[in-house]
N, C-alpha and C positions, 0 to 999 in steps of 0.2 A: 439628300443625306450629306452631312458635313464630313470633313476629313476625319475628325475624331470619331464620328458615328460609324464611318466605314471601317476604321481601324478596330473599333470595339466589336462590331459585327463579325469581322473576319477572325478576331481572336476567339470569339465564342464558338464559331464554326470549327476552328482548329481544335479547341478543347473537346468539342463533341465528337469530332472525327477520331481523335486519339482514343477516347473512351470506347467508342464503338469498335474500332479495329482491335483494341486490346481484348475485348470480350469475344468478338467473332468477326474476323476479317471478311467473311463471306456474307455478312448481314446485308440484305438489300438496302437498308437504310444508309450504309456507307456510300453507295452511289448517289443517294439523294442529297446527302450533305456535300459531297464533292460537287454535284451539279449546282447547288445553291452558292457555294464558294466561287465557282467558275463564273457564274453570272455576275456576282458582286465585283469580282476582279476586272472582268472585261468591260462591263457596261458602265460601272460607276467608279472605275479607276482606283480600286483598293490595291494596295501594294502587296505583291507576293513574289518570292524569288524564282519559283519554277512553275509557271502557269502551264507551259506545254506538257510537263510531266504530270501535273495534276489532272488535266483534261484527258490525257492518254490513260491514266489509271481509271478514271470514271467511265470512259468509253469501253474499256476492257470488261468492266463489271456489267454494263448493260448491253454487251455484244449480242446481236440477234434479236433484241427487244425493240418494240416501238411504243415507247412510253414517254411520260413527261420528262423524266430524267435525261433520256437520250436527246430530246428536243433542246433542253437547256445546255447540254454538253456540246451538241453540234453548233448551236448558236454561239456559244463561247469560243469554239474552235474557229468559227468564221470571223469573229472579231479579233482574233489573235494577230492578224496581219498588221493591224495598226500599232501593235506593241513592238514591232520589229523596226530597227533603225532605218532601213531603206527598202520597204516592201516593193516588189516588182508587180507588173501587170499580171504575170503568171500567178503570183501569190494571191492577188485579188480575184482572179478568175477561179482559183481553187476555193477561195472564201465564198464567192458567189454560189458555186455549185453546192458547197456545204450548207449555206444558209437556205438555199432552195429545198434541199433534202429535209432540213429541220422544219421548214414551213409546211411542206407536204404532210409530215407526220402530225404536226400541231393541228392542221386543218382536218385531217382524218379523225383525230381524237376529239375535235370540237373544243380545244383549249383556247379560249379567247385571249387571255392574257399572254399566253405563249405565242399565239398567232401574231399579236402586236409586236412582241419581241423579235420574232423572225422576220416580220416585214421591215422592222428597223434594220436588221442585219443585211437583208437583201438590198434595201434602199441604200445603205451605207456603202456596200461593195460596188453597186452600180455607180454611185457618185465618185468613188475613188478610180473607177475605170473611165470617168468622163461622160457617162451616160446619165445626164441629169433629168432627162424626160422620164426614164424608168425610176430613178430615185424619187422624183416628184410623185409619180403615180403610186408607188408602193407606200410612201409615207402618207399620202392622202387617204389610203385605206385604213391607216391606223387611227385617224381622228374619231370616227364613230365608235370604234372599239374602245378606245381610251375613255370616251365620254360615257359609254355604257358601264364601264368598269369603275367609273369615278376615280380614275387613277391620274392624279394631277402630274406626277412625274412623267408618265407616258405621254400625256396630252401636251405638256409644255415642250418636251423633246420632239414630238411630232411637228408641232408648230415651228420649232427652230429648224428642223430638217427641211420642211417645205419652204420656209423663208429663204434658206440658202439656195435650194434648187431653183426657186423662182427668180432670184437675183441673177444667177448664171443664165437662166433661160430668157432673161431680159424683161420679165414682168415685175418691175420695181414696185408698183402699187400693191400687187398681191404679196410680194416679199415683205413690205412694210406692214401690211395688214396682219400677216401671220406672226411677225416678230412682235408687234404691238399686243396681239392676243396672248402670246406666250409671256410677255413681260407683265401684263396685267394679272394673269393667273398666278404667276410666280409671286407677285406682291401679296395677292389674296391668300395664297396657301403657304406663304413664308418659305419659299424655295429660292434663296438668293443666288445659289450657284448656277442654276438653270436660267434664272432671270437675267443674270449678267450676260449670258450668251444671247438671249433675246434682245437685250438693250444694244449690244454691239451690232447685231444684225440690223436692228432698226436704224441705228446711226449710219451704218454703211449704206443701206438702201436709200436713206434721205440724201446723203452726200452724192451718191451716184445719180439720183433723180434730179439733182440741182436744187433740192429743198434745204438750203443752208441754214435758214432760220429754224426749220424743223429739226435739223441735226443738233443745233445748239440746245434746243428745248429738250431733246432726247437726252443729251449728255448731262443736262442739269438734274436728271433723275438718278444719276450714278450713285449718289450716297445711299440710296435705298438698298443697294446690293453690295455694300461694303460691310465687313471685309472679305466675304466669301468670293466676290468677284472683284478683283483689283481694278479691272476695267481699263487697262493700259490702252488697248486698241480703241476703246471708246474715246479716250482723251486724244489719241492720234487723229481720229476722225473729226473731233470737235475743233482741234487746231486747224485742220484743213478747211472746215466750214468757216471758221473765223477769218482765216486768210482770204477766202473767197469774198467775204463781206467787208474786207478792209478793217476788221475789228481789232482793237488792241488786246482783246481776250486771247488772241493767238499766242502771245508771249506767255500769258498766265497758264495756259494749258500745257505748254512745253515745260514750264517751271514745275508744274504739278507732276509731270512724268519723271523729272529728275528727283524730286522729293520722294516719289514712290519707288525709287531705285529701279526704274524700268530698264529692260534689257537693251543692248545696243541695236537690236533689230527694230524695237519699238521707236527708239530715238531717231534712227535712220529713216524709218517710215514717216515719222512726224515731220522731219525736216524736208523730205522729198515732197510729200503731199502738200505741205504748207507752201513750198515754193511753186509747185505745179498750179494749185488753185489760186495762189496769190499772184500768178502771172509774172513770177520773177525767174530770171535765168540763174540756175545754180548747178553748175557742173559738179561741184564738190558734193552736193547732196545726192546726185545720181551715183557717183562713185562710192559714196558711203553706203548707199542702199545696196549696191551690188556686192560690196565687201561684206556686208552683214548677212547676205544670203536671202534677201527679200526681193520679190515675193516668193514664199516658200511652198505652201501647199497648192494643190490644183485649183482650188477656188480663188485664192489670192492671185495666182498666176493668170487666171482667166479674167478677173475683174480689175486688178491693179496693173498687171503686166503691160497691157496695151497703153496705159497712161505713161508708163516708163519709156516705152518705145517711141511714143509721140514726143515726149519731153526730150529724149535723146536726139531725135531728128531736129527739133526746134533749137536745141543747144549745140548742134553740130558735133555730137559724140558718136564715134564709130564703135559698135558693139554687136557685130553680125551674129555671133553664136547665140547671144541672148535674144536678138530679134527673131531668129529662126526658131528658137525654143518656144517663145510666146506665140508665134504664128501657128506652130504645131498644136499648142494647147487650145488656141482659139478654134481651130478647125476640129479638134477632137471633141470639144465641149459644145460646139455649135453656137458660141456666144456672138450674136449678131452685132452687138455694140462694139465688141472687141475687133471684129472684122472691119467695121467702119473706121475705127480709130487707126488701125494699121494702114488702111487705104489712105487716110488723111496724112499719116506720117510719111508714106511714100510720096504723096503729093508735095509735102513741105520740102522734102529732100530734092525733088525734081525742080522746085522753084529756086532753091539755093544753087542748083547746078545750071540754071538758066534755061531749063527745058520747060518753057512756059506752056506750050500746048498740052504737054503731058500732065503738068501740074494742074492746069485748069480742069482737065477731064477727071483726074483722080479726086481732087478736092470737091468738085461738083458732085461726084458720085457719093462722097462722104456726106455732104450736106443733104442729099436726097435720102440717104439711109437713115440719118438722124431724124429727118422729118417723119419718115415712115415709123420709126421706133418711138416717136414722140419724146425725144430727148432734147429739150430746149437748150440746156446749157451747152452740150456738145455741139448742137446746131449753130449756136451763136459764135462759138470759137471757130468752127469750120467756115462760117460765113465771113468772118474777119479775114481768115486765110484766103478764101476765094476772092474777096475784094482786093486783096494785095496783088493776086495774080492778074485780075482784070485791069487793075491800075497799071501794072507793068506791061500789059498788052495794049494799053492806050484806049481801053473801052470806057465810055462815060458811065456805064451802069454800075461801076464799082461803088459810087457814093451811096446808092440806094441800099447796097448790101451792108456797108458800114453802118448806115442808119438803122437797119433792121437788127444787126448784131447788138448795137448800143441799146435799142429799145428792149430787146430780150433781157440783156444784162440788168437794166434798170428794173424791169418787172420782177426778176429773180432776186434782186438785192445783191447781185454779184458786182460789188463796187470795183474790185480789182480788174475784172474783165472790162467793165465800162471804161475805166481809166486807160487801160491798155488799148482799147479800140480808139478812143479819142486821140491817143498819142500817135497812132499809125494812120489815122484817117486824115491825111493831109493831101492837098491838091497835087495831082501828078504834073 
């Protein structure tokens, strides 16, 4: 639903509510209209000045009942936390309990569409609490329901939520698969707003997986989702992929961000990720990133935060409070890739401090973790770092590791990494 469509629908509901309350404030239909309004406001971001008051009015009307209206109102109440400026874990715990109550009623009444809505609410709350395994599981349950209802909005949204959970859980191939499915369905059903989210998730998955050519191909689809999805984040990721490949398109993507009047946080993200994947030292981009408040949400903190920690280590930037915050997020979400990146960062700092034995062990552990996770790009970067330590230790096997890192970079088309490896792979 477009912004104009949401605005028109909400206006129609408000007129209906005013008419019903004028005739009979106790009419059960009043609760039904309020429930419909609450769902539109919370799930589809329609603008309303007093959502909390509206939901409270509706719940007072259906007090003691177990019906569809109560399900919709409880689900709306559970989603209200994301409307608050800084929701706490306590807010999301309360939201989770409310969503579970709504789900139990919907399942008891056999309301399939409302079950899907409540699974979304439960999964969303779990994600905000950092439990992406439960978020993944609840959104997986939505897929067959949405298919049976032939509800494309529900189905695309479920694919998007599964894609995000999969990326945090480290299954990039599944994340890309669901993002692609959501994107294709959005094109087929003309849902550009939801499709823009799918496209962004796909681009993110491809960059994280080291599929830089795939990320650029994904970004090339961006015009299909304009103007509903401005796609600033997709342009940021495209610039990062171009930087990794040593492509001049990097500059073009940043210029497009400026032309699109992207926010400071998007521009800072673009500059940082381009420097990171372009293997360029850029202390200024790190400080700009932090000043802009990025990474902001839990997902970005888990996926992008460890890159910033590793970059800071490589660029000799001290930012202990940020490092500790990202470490806590990584532990909370169980993001194995993030844990390996933080280990690598600690190893890089140990190398800089001359603690060679410690550096060798930490970076070797990171290489092993990336191998297990099948993350070739991160493995190649870590191999180059490990080779530097081995060279400093006077071990002859460092050349083989440089060669392997260079081979991986060539296979991935990661020109910036290949050049960087060649520059440091000098005889000891």
